[in-house]
C-alpha positions as YAML, in Angstrom:
chain: A
units: angstrom
residues:
- id: 1
  name: UNK
  ca: [-28.69, -112.20, 6.34]
- id: 2
  name: UNK
  ca: [-29.18, -115.95, 6.56]
- id: 3
  name: UNK
  ca: [-26.72, -118.26, 4.84]
- id: 4
  name: UNK
  ca: [-29.45, -119.58, 2.53]
- id: 5
  name: UNK
  ca: [-30.29, -116.04, 1.45]
- id: 6
  name: UNK
  ca: [-26.62, -115.37, 0.84]
- id: 7
  name: UNK
  ca: [-26.26, -118.45, -1.34]
- id: 8
  name: UNK
  ca: [-29.41, -117.60, -3.28]
- id: 9
  name: UNK
  ca: [-28.02, -114.17, -4.18]
- id: 10
  name: UNK
  ca: [-25.27, -115.83, -6.21]
- id: 11
  name: UNK
  ca: [-27.88, -117.40, -8.51]
- id: 12
  name: UNK
  ca: [-28.24, -113.96, -10.11]
- id: 13
  name: UNK
  ca: [-25.42, -113.77, -12.67]
- id: 14
  name: UNK
  ca: [-25.03, -110.01, -12.34]
- id: 15
  name: UNK
  ca: [-24.83, -110.13, -8.54]
- id: 16
  name: UNK
  ca: [-22.41, -113.06, -8.71]
- id: 17
  name: UNK
  ca: [-20.08, -111.33, -11.15]
- id: 18
  name: UNK
  ca: [-20.19, -108.09, -9.18]
- id: 19
  name: UNK
  ca: [-19.36, -109.99, -5.99]
- id: 20
  name: UNK
  ca: [-16.40, -111.63, -7.72]
- id: 21
  name: UNK
  ca: [-15.05, -108.29, -8.93]
- id: 22
  name: UNK
  ca: [-15.53, -106.81, -5.45]
- id: 23
  name: UNK
  ca: [-13.28, -109.49, -3.98]
- id: 24
  name: UNK
  ca: [-10.41, -107.65, -5.64]
- id: 25
  name: UNK
  ca: [-8.63, -110.94, -6.30]
- id: 26
  name: UNK
  ca: [-7.44, -110.69, -9.91]
- id: 27
  name: UNK
  ca: [-5.88, -114.19, -10.09]
- id: 28
  name: UNK
  ca: [-9.13, -115.76, -8.81]
- id: 29
  name: UNK
  ca: [-11.17, -113.66, -11.24]
- id: 30
  name: UNK
  ca: [-9.03, -114.80, -14.17]
- id: 31
  name: UNK
  ca: [-9.27, -118.46, -13.08]
- id: 32
  name: UNK
  ca: [-13.06, -118.20, -12.81]
- id: 33
  name: UNK
  ca: [-13.36, -116.56, -16.24]
- id: 34
  name: UNK
  ca: [-11.03, -119.10, -17.85]
- id: 35
  name: UNK
  ca: [-12.68, -122.12, -16.26]
- id: 36
  name: UNK
  ca: [-16.14, -120.80, -17.13]
- id: 37
  name: UNK
  ca: [-15.08, -120.33, -20.75]
- id: 38
  name: UNK
  ca: [-13.67, -123.87, -20.83]
- id: 39
  name: UNK
  ca: [-17.08, -125.30, -19.92]
- id: 40
  name: UNK
  ca: [-19.04, -122.84, -22.09]
- id: 41
  name: UNK
  ca: [-20.50, -120.72, -19.30]
- id: 42
  name: UNK
  ca: [-20.52, -117.01, -18.62]
- id: 43
  name: UNK
  ca: [-18.56, -116.02, -15.52]
- id: 44
  name: UNK
  ca: [-21.79, -115.23, -13.65]
- id: 45
  name: UNK
  ca: [-23.40, -118.57, -14.42]
- id: 46
  name: UNK
  ca: [-20.16, -120.39, -13.61]
- id: 47
  name: UNK
  ca: [-20.08, -118.70, -10.20]
- id: 48
  name: UNK
  ca: [-23.65, -119.81, -9.51]
- id: 49
  name: UNK
  ca: [-22.70, -123.34, -10.52]
- id: 50
  name: UNK
  ca: [-19.67, -123.30, -8.21]
- id: 51
  name: UNK
  ca: [-21.76, -122.10, -5.28]
- id: 52
  name: UNK
  ca: [-24.37, -124.83, -5.85]
- id: 53
  name: UNK
  ca: [-21.68, -127.49, -6.15]
- id: 54
  name: UNK
  ca: [-19.98, -126.27, -2.99]
- id: 55
  name: UNK
  ca: [-23.25, -126.36, -1.03]
- id: 56
  name: UNK
  ca: [-24.12, -129.83, -2.32]
- id: 57
  name: UNK
  ca: [-20.69, -131.44, -1.95]
- id: 58
  name: UNK
  ca: [-18.93, -129.77, 0.99]
- id: 59
  name: UNK
  ca: [-17.95, -132.18, 3.72]
- id: 60
  name: UNK
  ca: [-18.91, -131.70, 7.35]
- id: 61
  name: UNK
  ca: [-15.35, -130.59, 8.05]
- id: 62
  name: UNK
  ca: [-15.57, -127.99, 5.29]
- id: 63
  name: UNK
  ca: [-18.82, -126.62, 6.71]
- id: 64
  name: UNK
  ca: [-17.22, -126.38, 10.16]
- id: 65
  name: UNK
  ca: [-14.29, -124.49, 8.68]
- id: 66
  name: UNK
  ca: [-16.60, -122.21, 6.71]
- id: 67
  name: UNK
  ca: [-18.73, -121.35, 9.74]
- id: 68
  name: UNK
  ca: [-15.59, -120.51, 11.69]
- id: 69
  name: UNK
  ca: [-14.44, -118.19, 8.91]
- id: 70
  name: UNK
  ca: [-17.86, -116.58, 8.56]
- id: 71
  name: UNK
  ca: [-18.15, -115.92, 12.29]
- id: 72
  name: UNK
  ca: [-14.98, -113.81, 12.13]
- id: 73
  name: UNK
  ca: [-15.54, -112.20, 8.74]
- id: 74
  name: UNK
  ca: [-16.32, -108.53, 8.24]
- id: 75
  name: UNK
  ca: [-18.06, -109.48, 4.97]
- id: 76
  name: UNK
  ca: [-19.41, -113.05, 5.25]
- id: 77
  name: UNK
  ca: [-20.69, -113.02, 1.66]
- id: 78
  name: UNK
  ca: [-17.24, -112.34, 0.26]
- id: 79
  name: UNK
  ca: [-15.68, -114.95, 2.54]
- id: 80
  name: UNK
  ca: [-18.23, -117.54, 1.46]
- id: 81
  name: UNK
  ca: [-17.79, -116.76, -2.23]
- id: 82
  name: UNK
  ca: [-14.00, -116.84, -2.03]
- id: 83
  name: UNK
  ca: [-14.11, -120.23, -0.28]
- id: 84
  name: UNK
  ca: [-16.59, -121.74, -2.76]
- id: 85
  name: UNK
  ca: [-14.68, -120.49, -5.80]
- id: 86
  name: UNK
  ca: [-11.27, -121.48, -4.44]
- id: 87
  name: UNK
  ca: [-12.56, -125.02, -3.99]
- id: 88
  name: UNK
  ca: [-13.85, -125.06, -7.59]
- id: 89
  name: UNK
  ca: [-10.90, -123.59, -9.46]
...
């Protein structure tokens, strides 16, 4: 799967929320839910917003780090999502 396709998947709120739950990171899940509620967004829409922001604002150094992580990841989608959300919350 291409990175662009991966990012586009997170535009679907249901897919985004399911991916978050599948990370199995309860503290991150709670932070995402809380931060989304603070700005009046559902968790799924907040995740999509975080992914878009990450793609638009990540520095060249961040992209280099991300590509290194993705090249070693068993599940690149989860690695990408975790990185994007951790930057946002």
